[in-house]
C-alpha positions in Angstrom: -32.3 -12.4 -17.4 -35.5 -10.2 -17.5 -37.0 -11.8 -20.4 -40.4 -9.8 -19.5 -39.2 -6.6 -19.0 -37.2 -7.4 -22.6 -40.5 -8.1 -24.2 -42.4 -5.4 -22.8 -39.6 -2.3 -21.2 -42.8 0.2 -20.0 -43.1 -0.8 -16.3 -39.5 0.4 -15.0 -39.0 4.1 -15.5 -35.1 3.4 -14.4 -34.3 1.9 -17.9 -36.3 4.5 -20.1 -34.7 7.3 -21.8 -34.9 10.6 -20.3 -35.2 13.9 -22.2 -33.5 17.1 -21.5 -36.6 18.9 -21.0 -35.8 22.7 -22.2 -37.7 24.7 -20.4 -36.9 27.9 -22.4 -40.3 30.0 -22.7 -43.3 31.0 -20.5 -43.7 27.7 -18.6 -47.5 26.9 -17.5 -49.1 23.8 -16.0 -51.6 23.1 -18.9 -48.4 23.0 -21.3 -46.4 21.0 -18.8 -49.1 18.1 -18.3 -49.5 18.0 -22.2 -45.9 17.4 -22.5 -45.4 15.2 -20.1 -48.6 13.0 -21.3 -46.5 12.9 -24.8 -43.1 11.7 -23.0 -45.4 9.1 -21.3 -46.8 8.2 -24.1 -43.9 7.1 -25.7 -42.4 6.0 -22.4 -39.8 8.9 -22.0 -40.4 8.5 -18.6 -37.4 10.5 -16.8 -37.2 14.1 -17.9 -34.4 16.3 -16.8 -36.0 19.6 -16.1 -33.4 22.0 -17.1 -33.6 25.8 -17.2 -32.6 27.2 -20.8 -32.1 30.2 -22.7 -35.6 31.7 -23.6 -37.0 30.9 -20.3 -39.6 33.7 -19.1 -40.3 32.6 -15.4 -37.9 33.5 -13.0 -35.4 31.0 -12.2 -35.5 29.6 -8.4 -38.5 31.8 -7.6 -42.0 30.8 -6.0 -43.3 30.9 -9.6 -40.5 28.3 -10.7 -41.1 26.2 -7.7 -44.5 26.0 -8.1 -43.9 25.0 -11.6 -42.2 22.0 -10.2 -44.7 21.2 -7.7 -46.9 20.6 -10.7 -44.7 18.7 -12.5 -44.0 16.6 -9.5 -47.7 15.9 -9.1 -48.4 15.1 -12.7 -45.2 12.3 -12.7 -46.8 10.6 -9.7 -50.1 9.9 -11.7 -47.8 8.4 -14.4 -45.0 6.4 -12.6 -42.7 8.9 -13.9 -39.6 10.3 -12.2 -37.4 13.7 -12.7 -33.8 14.7 -12.6 -33.4 18.2 -11.8 -30.7 20.2 -13.6 -28.8 22.5 -11.2 -28.3 25.3 -13.2 -30.1 28.3 -15.5 -27.9 27.1 -19.0 -24.4 25.9 -17.9 -21.8 25.4 -16.7 -23.4 24.0 -13.5 -21.9 25.8 -10.1 -22.7 29.7 -10.9 -26.4 29.8 -9.7 -27.4 31.5 -12.9 -24.2 33.7 -12.7 -24.6 34.8 -9.1 -21.8 33.3 -7.4 -19.3 34.5 -9.6 -20.3 38.0 -9.1 -17.7 37.9 -5.8 -14.2 37.7 -7.4 -13.4 35.4 -4.6 -15.5 32.5 -6.1 -14.4 33.5 -9.3 -11.7 31.1 -11.1 -8.1 32.1 -10.4 -5.0 31.2 -12.7 -1.0 31.7 -13.3 0.0 33.9 -16.0 3.9 33.5 -17.0 5.8 36.6 -18.4 9.1 35.1 -19.7 11.8 36.8 -20.7 15.6 36.0 -22.1 18.1 38.3 -20.7 21.6 38.5 -22.1 24.3 39.2 -20.0 25.0 42.9 -19.2 21.6 44.0 -20.0 19.2 45.0 -17.2 15.6 43.7 -16.2 13.0 45.7 -14.9 9.3 45.1 -13.4 7.1 47.2 -11.5 5.6 45.0 -8.9 2.7 47.0 -8.4 0.8 46.2 -11.4 -0.1 42.9 -10.8 -0.1 40.3 -8.1 3.2 38.6 -8.8 4.3 35.6 -6.3 7.3 34.6 -8.3 10.3 36.1 -10.1 12.8 33.5 -10.9 15.9 34.0 -13.0 17.6 30.7 -14.3 21.0 30.2 -15.8 22.0 28.0 -18.6 23.1 25.4 -15.9 19.5 25.6 -14.5 20.5 27.5 -11.4 17.8 29.6 -10.2 18.0 33.1 -8.8 15.2 34.7 -6.6 14.3 38.1 -7.7 11.2 38.5 -6.0 11.8 38.3 -2.3 14.6 41.3 -1.7 12.3 43.7 -3.7 9.1 45.4 -2.8 7.9 47.8 -5.7 10.6 46.9 -8.6 12.8 45.2 -9.4 15.9 46.1 -11.3 18.4 43.4 -12.0 21.5 43.0 -14.2 22.7 39.4 -15.0 26.1 38.6 -15.7 25.3 35.9 -17.7 22.6 35.3 -20.2 19.7 34.1 -18.0 15.6 33.3 -18.5 13.5 35.2 -16.1 10.1 34.2 -15.4 7.3 36.2 -13.7 4.3 34.2 -12.5 1.5 36.3 -11.4 -2.1 35.4 -10.3 -5.1 36.4 -12.4 -8.5 36.6 -12.8 -11.3 37.5 -15.8 -13.4 40.5 -15.0 -17.2 39.3 -14.5 -17.9 40.3 -18.2 -17.7 38.8 -20.7 -16.2 35.6 -19.6 -15.3 35.4 -16.1 -19.1 35.2 -15.0 -19.0 31.7 -16.2 -15.7 30.8 -14.7 -16.5 29.6 -11.0 -13.8 28.3 -8.6 -14.3 24.8 -8.9 -11.3 24.1 -6.3 -12.6 26.0 -3.7 -15.0 24.2 -1.1 -16.3 27.6 -0.3 -17.5 28.3 -3.6 -19.4 25.1 -4.2 -20.8 25.2 -0.8 -22.2 28.7 -1.7 -23.8 27.3 -4.9 -25.0 24.2 -2.8 -26.7 26.7 -0.2 -28.4 28.7 -3.3 -29.3 26.0 -5.0 -29.8 22.6 -3.8 -31.0 24.0 -0.2 -33.7 25.9 -2.3 -34.9 22.5 -3.8 -34.5 20.3 -0.4 -37.1 23.5 0.9 -39.5 22.9 -1.2 -39.4 19.4 -2.3 -37.3 17.6 0.5 -40.0 14.5 0.9 -39.7 14.0 -3.0 -36.3 13.3 -3.4 -35.7 9.6 -3.8 -39.4 9.3 -4.7 -40.2 11.2 -7.9 -37.2 13.1 -7.9 -34.4 10.5 -8.7 -31.3 12.7 -8.4 -29.2 16.0 -10.0 -27.5 16.5 -13.1 -24.3 18.6 -13.4 -23.4 19.9 -16.5 -20.0 21.0 -18.0 -17.8 21.6 -15.4 -14.3 22.4 -16.4 -11.3 24.7 -15.6 -11.8 28.0 -18.3 -7.5 28.6 -18.0 -4.3 26.6 -18.1 -2.7 26.7 -14.4 -5.5 27.0 -12.1 -5.1 28.7 -8.9 -7.1 29.1 -5.6 -6.3 30.9 -2.5 -6.0 27.9 -0.5 -3.6 25.9 -2.8 -0.2 26.7 -1.6 -1.5 25.6 1.8 -3.4 22.1 0.7 -0.2 21.7 -1.5 1.8 22.0 1.4 -0.4 19.8 3.5 -0.4 17.2 0.7 3.3 17.5 -0.8 5.5 18.2 2.1 6.9 21.2 0.3 5.9 24.9 -0.6 4.9 25.3 -4.5 5.3 28.8 -4.8 9.2 28.6 -5.5 8.6 25.8 -8.1 6.1 27.8 -10.1 8.5 28.6 -13.5 9.0 24.7 -13.5 5.5 24.2 -15.1 6.9 25.3 -18.0 10.5 26.0 -17.8 12.5 22.3 -18.2 15.2 21.2 -15.5 15.2 17.7 -13.8 12.8 18.8 -10.9 10.1 19.9 -13.4 8.7 16.2 -13.8 8.1 16.3 -10.4 6.8 19.9 -10.0 4.2 19.2 -12.8 3.2 15.5 -11.3 2.3 17.2 -7.9 0.6 20.2 -9.2 -1.7 18.3 -11.4 -2.1 15.6 -9.0 -3.1 18.4 -6.3 -5.5 20.5 -8.6 -7.1 17.2 -9.9 -7.8 16.2 -6.4 -8.7 19.6 -5.1 -11.5 19.7 -7.8 -12.8 16.3 -7.0 -13.2 17.2 -3.4 -14.3 20.5 -3.2 -17.0 19.9 -6.2 -18.1 16.4 -7.0 -17.4 15.1 -3.4 -19.0 17.9 -1.7 -21.9 17.8 -3.9 -22.1 13.7 -3.7 -21.7 13.7 0.0 -24.9 16.4 0.0 -27.2 14.6 -2.1 -26.5 11.1 -0.1 -27.5 12.6 2.9 -31.0 13.8 1.0 -31.3 10.5 -0.8 -30.8 11.7 -4.2 -28.2 10.5 -7.1 -25.8 12.4 -8.8 -25.1 12.5 -12.5 -22.4 14.8 -14.3 -20.2 15.0 -17.4 -17.4 17.1 -17.9 -16.3 19.1 -20.5 -13.5 17.8 -23.0 -13.7 14.1 -22.7 -12.0 12.8 -25.5 -8.7 13.3 -25.3 -5.5 13.5 -22.6 -5.0 17.1 -23.7 -8.5 17.9 -23.0 -8.6 16.6 -19.9 -5.4 17.8 -18.5 -6.7 21.3 -19.6 -10.2 21.0 -18.5 -10.1 19.0 -15.7 -6.3 18.0 -14.7 -6.6 14.0 -14.0 -10.7 14.7 -15.2 -11.7 11.0 -14.7 -11.3 11.3 -10.9 -14.7 12.9 -10.7 -16.4 9.7 -11.8 -15.5 8.2 -8.0 -18.4 10.8 -6.7 -21.1 10.2 -9.0 -23.9 7.9 -8.9 -24.2 7.8 -12.6 -21.5 9.0 -14.5 -22.0 10.9 -18.0 -20.3 12.2 -21.0 -21.7 14.2 -23.9 -21.7 13.4 -27.3 -22.5 16.4 -29.3 -23.1 15.7 -33.2 -23.9 12.8 -35.4 -20.3 11.6 -35.8 -19.1 8.2 -34.0 -15.6 6.7 -33.2 -14.3 9.1 -30.4 -12.9 7.7 -27.1 -14.9 10.0 -24.7 -17.4 7.2 -23.8 -14.5 4.5 -23.3 -12.5 7.2 -21.1 -16.0 7.6 -18.9 -17.1 4.0 -18.6 -13.8 2.8 -17.7 -13.5 5.3 -15.0 -16.9 4.4 -13.9 -15.9 0.3 -13.8 -12.9 1.0 -12.2 -14.5 3.0 -9.2 -17.7 0.6 -9.0 -20.3 2.4 -10.9 -22.5 0.2 -13.1 -24.9 2.8 -14.7 -23.5 5.1 -17.1 -25.3 8.0 -19.1 -24.8 10.1 -22.3 -26.2 13.2 -23.0 -26.7 12.3 -26.7 -27.4 13.8 -30.3 -27.3 17.6 -29.3 -26.1 19.7 -32.1 -26.8 17.1 -35.1 -29.0 19.9 -36.4 -32.6 19.7 -37.7 -31.8 17.4 -40.7 -30.9 14.6 -38.3 -32.7 11.4 -39.6 -34.0 8.7 -37.3 -31.5 6.0 -39.1 -28.5 8.2 -38.0 -29.7 8.3 -34.1 -30.0 4.7 -34.1 -26.5 3.9 -35.5 -25.1 6.6 -33.0 -27.1 5.2 -30.3 -26.0 1.6 -30.7 -22.5 2.6 -30.4 -22.7 4.4 -27.5 -24.5 1.3 -25.9 -21.6 -0.7 -27.3 -19.3 1.6 -25.7 -20.7 0.7 -22.5 -23.3 3.7 -21.7 -26.8 2.0 -20.1 -28.6 5.4 -20.0 -29.6 7.9 -22.7 -30.7 11.5 -22.2 -31.6 13.0 -25.1 -30.8 16.2 -26.0 -33.1 17.7 -26.1 -37.3 17.9 -25.6 -37.7 21.3 -26.4 -40.5 23.2 -24.4 -40.5 25.6 -27.4 -38.7 26.3 -30.5 -40.5 29.7 -31.1 -38.2 32.3 -32.6 -34.4 31.6 -31.7 -35.0 29.0 -29.5 -34.8 26.8 -32.6 -31.1 27.1 -33.2 -30.0 26.3 -29.3 -27.6 23.2 -30.4 -31.1 21.3 -32.5 -32.7 19.4 -32.8 -35.4 18.8 -30.6 -36.1 15.3 -30.5 -39.7 16.0 -29.1 -43.1 16.4 -30.8 -41.6 19.1 -33.0 -39.4 16.6 -34.7 -40.1 15.3 -37.9 -39.4 11.8 -37.0 -41.5 11.8 -33.5 -43.5 8.9 -35.1 -40.4 6.9 -34.5 -39.8 7.8 -31.0 -42.2 5.0 -29.5 -39.9 2.2 -31.0 -37.0 4.2 -30.2 -37.9 4.3 -26.2 -38.4 0.8 -26.2 -35.5 -0.1 -27.8 -33.5 1.8 -25.6 -35.0 0.9 -22.7 -34.1 -3.0 -23.6 -30.5 -2.0 -24.0 -30.2 0.0 -21.1 -31.9 -2.7 -18.7 -29.5 -5.7 -20.8 -26.2 -3.6 -19.9 -27.0 -3.2 -16.3 -26.5 -4.9 -13.3 -23.5 -7.2 -14.5 -19.9 -6.4 -15.6 -18.3 -6.3 -18.9 -15.8 -8.9 -20.1 -13.1 -6.7 -21.4 -9.6 -8.7 -20.4 -7.4 -5.8 -21.4 -6.2 -2.9 -19.1 -4.6 0.0 -21.1 -2.7 2.5 -18.8 -3.5 6.0 -19.2 -0.3 7.7 -19.4 -1.4 11.0 -18.1 1.4 11.6 -15.6 3.9 11.3 -18.7 1.7 13.7 -20.7 1.5 16.4 -17.8 5.5 16.5 -18.1 5.4 17.6 -22.1 1.9 19.4 -21.8 2.6 23.1 -22.9 -0.8 24.6 -23.1 -1.1 27.8 -25.4 -1.7 30.4 -22.6 -3.4 32.5 -25.2 -6.0 30.2 -24.9 -8.0 32.2 -22.0 -10.9 29.9 -21.9 -12.6 27.0 -23.8 -16.2 28.5 -24.4 -17.0 28.8 -27.7 -13.1 28.7 -28.8 -10.6 26.8 -30.2 -8.6 25.0 -27.8 -6.6 23.4 -26.0 -3.9 23.7 -28.2 -0.5 21.8 -27.4 2.5 23.3 -28.4 4.8 20.6 -27.5 5.5 17.6 -30.3 6.0 15.2 -27.6 3.1 15.8 -25.9 1.0 15.7 -29.4 2.7 12.1 -30.2 1.7 10.7 -27.0 -1.8 12.3 -27.2 -2.3 10.7 -30.8 -0.6 7.4 -30.3 -2.7 6.7 -27.3 -6.0 7.6 -29.1 -4.6 5.3 -32.1 -3.8 2.1 -29.9 -6.8 2.1 -28.4 -9.0 2.4 -31.7 -7.1 -0.2 -33.2 -8.0 -2.8 -30.3 -11.5 -1.5 -31.1 -10.7 -2.1 -34.7 -10.3 -5.5 -34.3 -12.6 -6.0 -31.3 -10.7 -6.5 -28.2 -12.6 -4.7 -25.8 -10.5 -2.9 -22.9 -10.8 -0.3 -20.2 -8.8 2.3 -19.4 -6.9 2.6 -16.0 -5.9 5.9 -14.6 -3.2 5.9 -11.7 -5.8 7.1 -9.1 -7.9 3.9 -9.2 -5.1 1.1 -8.9 -6.3 0.7 -4.9 -9.5 -0.9 -6.1 -7.3 -3.5 -8.2 -5.5 -6.7 -7.3 -3.5 -9.4 -8.7 -5.6 -12.6 -8.4 -4.5 -15.9 -9.8 -2.2 -14.6 -11.9 -5.0 -12.2 -13.3 -5.7 -8.5 -12.4 -9.2 -8.2 -10.7 -11.3 -5.0 -9.8 -12.1 -5.7 -6.3 -15.4 -3.2 -6.9 -17.3 -5.4 -9.5 -15.5 -8.3 -10.2 -13.8 -7.9 -13.7 -10.9 -9.8 -14.6 -8.1 -8.7 -17.0 -5.4 -10.7 -18.5 -3.5 -8.1 -20.4 -1.8 -4.8 -19.2 -1.0 -2.1 -22.0 1.6 0.1 -20.9 1.7 2.7 -24.0 4.2 5.7 -24.1 5.3 6.0 -20.5 8.0 7.5 -19.0 6.6 8.8 -15.5 4.7 6.1 -13.2 3.5 6.3 -9.8 5.4 4.1 -7.1 2.1 2.2 -6.7 1.8 1.3 -10.3 5.6 -0.1 -10.2 4.9 -2.1 -7.4 1.5 -3.6 -9.1 3.0 -4.3 -12.2 6.1 -6.1 -10.9 3.6 -7.9 -8.9 1.5 -9.0 -11.9 4.5 -9.8 -14.0 5.8 -12.0 -11.1 2.4 -14.0 -10.9 2.5 -14.5 -14.9 0.8 -11.3 -15.8 0.9 -10.2 -19.5 2.4 -6.7 -19.6 2.9 -5.1 -23.3 5.1 -2.1 -23.5 4.8 0.3 -26.3 7.1 3.3 -26.5 7.4 3.0 -22.8 10.7 4.0 -21.0 10.1 4.5 -17.2 12.5 7.1 -16.2 10.8 8.6 -13.1 8.9 7.2 -10.2 6.8 9.7 -8.5 5.1 9.3 -5.0 1.7 11.0 -4.2 3.1 12.3 -1.3 5.5 14.4 -2.8 8.7 12.6 -1.3 10.4 11.5 -4.8 13.1 9.2 -4.9 16.3 10.0 -6.5 17.7 7.9 -9.7 19.4 5.6 -7.3 16.2 5.0 -5.1 13.9 4.4 -7.6 12.2 0.9 -7.7 12.4 -0.7 -11.3 10.1 -2.6 -13.2 11.3 -6.0 -14.2 11.8 -5.6 -17.8 12.5 -9.1 -18.3 8.8 -10.2 -17.8 7.6 -7.4 -20.3 6.8 -7.8 -23.7 8.2 -5.1 -26.2 5.9 -3.8 -29.2 7.4 -1.8 -31.7 4.1 -1.3 -33.6 0.7 -0.8 -32.7 -0.4 -4.1 -34.9 2.5 -5.9 -32.5 0.0 -5.0 -29.5 -2.9 -6.5 -31.1 -0.6 -9.8 -32.1 0.2 -10.1 -28.3 -3.3 -9.8 -27.3 -4.1 -12.5 -29.3 -1.8 -14.5 -28.2 -2.5 -14.1 -24.6 -6.3 -14.0 -24.7 -8.6 -16.8 -25.0 -11.7 -15.3 -26.7 -15.0 -17.0 -26.0 -16.7 -16.3 -30.2 -15.4 -16.1 -33.2 -17.0 -14.8 -36.4 -16.0 -17.7 -38.7 -17.5 -16.6 -41.7 -18.4 -12.6 -42.5 -16.9 -9.2 -41.4 -15.1 -9.9 -37.9 -13.8 -6.4 -37.5 -14.5 -2.1 -37.1 -13.0 0.5 -39.5 -12.7 4.2 -38.0 -13.0 7.0 -40.7 -11.1 9.2 -37.7 -8.9 7.0 -35.3 -7.5 10.3 -33.5 -8.1 14.0 -32.7 -6.0 16.7 -33.2 -4.0 18.5 -30.9 -6.8 21.3 -30.5 -10.2 20.8 -29.9 -13.5 23.4 -30.3 -15.6 24.1 -27.4 -18.0 22.6 -27.4 -16.7 20.0 -29.8 -19.1 18.8 -31.9 -18.7 15.4 -34.1 -19.3 15.6 -37.4 -18.4 13.5 -40.3 -16.1 10.5 -38.5 -18.2 7.3 -38.4 -17.5 3.4 -38.1 -18.0 0.4 -40.4 -17.9 -3.0 -39.8 -19.0 -5.2 -37.1 -18.2 -4.5 -33.8 -18.3 -6.9 -30.6 -18.3 -6.7 -27.2 -19.2 -8.8 -24.2 -21.1 -8.5 -20.8 -21.6 -11.0 -18.0 -25.1 -11.1 -16.3 -27.2 -13.7 -14.1 -24.9 -16.9 -15.4 -24.8 -15.4 -19.1 -22.6 -13.9 -21.7 -24.1 -11.5 -23.9 -22.4 -10.9 -27.0 -23.4 -7.5 -28.5 -22.6 -7.6 -32.0 -23.6 -4.1 -33.8 -23.6 -3.8 -37.7 -22.2 -0.5 -38.7 -22.9 -0.8 -42.5 -25.1 0.6 -44.7 -26.4 -2.9 -45.5 -27.2 -6.4 -43.5 -24.8 -8.3 -42.7 -24.7 -12.3 -42.9 -22.7 -13.9 -40.1 -21.7 -17.3 -38.8 -20.7 -17.1 -35.4 -19.1 -19.9 -33.1 -20.0 -19.2 -29.4 -18.9 -21.2 -26.3 -22.7 -21.9 -24.4 -24.0 -24.6 -22.5 -27.4 -24.4 -24.2 -28.4 -23.3 -28.0 -28.0 -19.7 -27.7 -30.6 -17.1 -27.7 -31.1 -13.9 -30.0 -32.3 -11.2 -28.4 -33.7 -8.0 -30.7 -33.8 -4.6 -29.0 -35.6 -3.3 -31.9 -38.8 -5.6 -31.7 -38.6 -7.1 -28.3 -38.3 -10.9 -29.8 -36.0 -13.3 -28.2 -35.7 -16.2 -30.4 -33.3 -19.2 -30.3 -31.0 -19.8 -33.1 -32.6 -21.9 -36.1 -29.4 -22.5 -37.8 -26.7 -24.0 -35.8 -24.1 -26.5 -35.1 -23.3 -28.1 -31.9 -19.4 -28.4 -32.0 -16.9 -29.3 -29.2 -17.6 -26.4 -26.4 -20.3 -24.4 -28.0 -22.5 -23.9 -30.9 -21.9 -22.4 -34.6 -24.8 -20.4 -35.6 -26.2 -18.2 -38.6 -27.1 -14.5 -37.8 -28.3 -11.8 -40.3 -27.8 -8.5 -38.8 -29.9 -5.5 -40.1 -27.9 -2.0 -41.0 -26.7 0.1 -38.0 -28.5 -2.6 -35.5 -27.4 -4.5 -32.8 -28.4 -8.3 -31.8 -27.4 -9.7 -28.7 -26.4 -13.2 -28.7 -26.7 -14.8 -24.8 -25.1 -17.7 -24.0 -25.6 -19.8 -20.7 -22.5 -20.4 -19.2 
């Protein structure tokens, strides 16, 4: 435990807050020096240098690089670091909207024309109108009739029986007004062009500062703009990865037959991997070669639906980020965006997780609300805060760019020195160890894909409502999954969410599940709302239950087992979960009770508030882009655990609007110490009683504050 840093958290810029420093006006050396002095004065020592609306200097010009060079020299004097934001505005990948001028580098996507044709009626289609790649009729028995291969310019077809016809074509948005924002994130060529026009230019000017003053590069809000994304290399990549041609089966992405579940899994699996490899791995590899770190957040982290629409299996991208991130806009708390990201980060062996926080909260945002949000983020597992933002200027319309500015223009600026120190203490305290969450909750993403029918009228996520879920079963899965996770949060049973892609990082050991990358161990596996599992997951769960592990099933009935290589088994060949060793939970409350019976908690609140209450436990079948959290909150006492240096750190956070008196039993070899992030005080418990196995202590936690109770193991 670094007590010296906790008392005076000003010596290491790696743990300080960073501001999204909006370069949004005429950038001059004198003003950048003045503003860096202000940041350094409160120890916000790692700004993210962010070209933003209102910038008067030419982006990526020699003038631009001269201003950055001056910034680097000033940071060197002050022991500060900078992160480079990789774009002018957002989303990342466009190089100031130049990459997408070439239609080849713009996102392509599938559109579906569906028509029910009665027996004896005529179907006509002019094939020259659009880039049709599949026209198929399905009869009531699921038999398909290929209408495209035998026609060239026009299809004319009369059916002997009633059929449903799907005409599938490849579309691309015009550059204006929206296509300019939609880069092809599945294309290694497009992202390679982005690296060439952005990253390489920074390397030409500042390679000697990489890994020194320049810590890394921030990517922002990458996303698919349309449902059913496509790219020219997808058919070839699909064939390599799955062993068959996807094009004849494209209607099954929205048409239901016995094969649909496999086609949908294969499609989403391939686009998820292509997205991960073309975008995140390619940039990660470049940064690794240039001694830089990568950090990024995606769009739509909140729910299964938003993750599917905007990224397939979005969380796979976290494996190629040195510092995975989320964005949490607005002043509401209680969503699962942080838990999804933190879980994936741990599953892929990452220890630092950041959040672009507090944006779009409005100029009336108050300091106490900011502290409450911050403490909630840290309790989720975030351990690095990016302030959204530090505005270089609030002149004219700049003041309305997702405000407020938390810089010198903010009415609570005089409180920021205290906050910056508090956040640095918490950041260091919750880094370089591992969480002690004993529950793994499986993400039923493959099952969700089988039912997910996005509204194809939603063309893009930019400043629109979306994605809409049209299937009731998909809505149920998405909603219930959120309720399961948030009920565990309410009862202070911490957990990680596990996606199938990360399973190779885990093993069964001594009757528990071990994350080989960071040493986290899990006692209970929750399997909610699952009908589709990978063959690896089936084998893993059977191994776990055979070793005496606890699996709790909630609304799960595994009907389909899918294989990564596309060679899916028949029903007769399917590996089976050993149902005799799985506990069935009929209600969400049953999950909590089974966890209580299976997990030994090394603490107990023996007197006082001992749980959390969500005012909003799930999000609807549609979200707004950008989604601004407003109105939802938490009440009560939240508790999470973190292991580090032979100590257990218990994070007690008071979400109530009044101080709370608690009596807590903790397992500890010595008298527990209380670390107070707001002041840097470290005090031994004065009111305590020695009991078998530990101590019972009394603690009074002020409203909206976190206290760490540190116990020696």
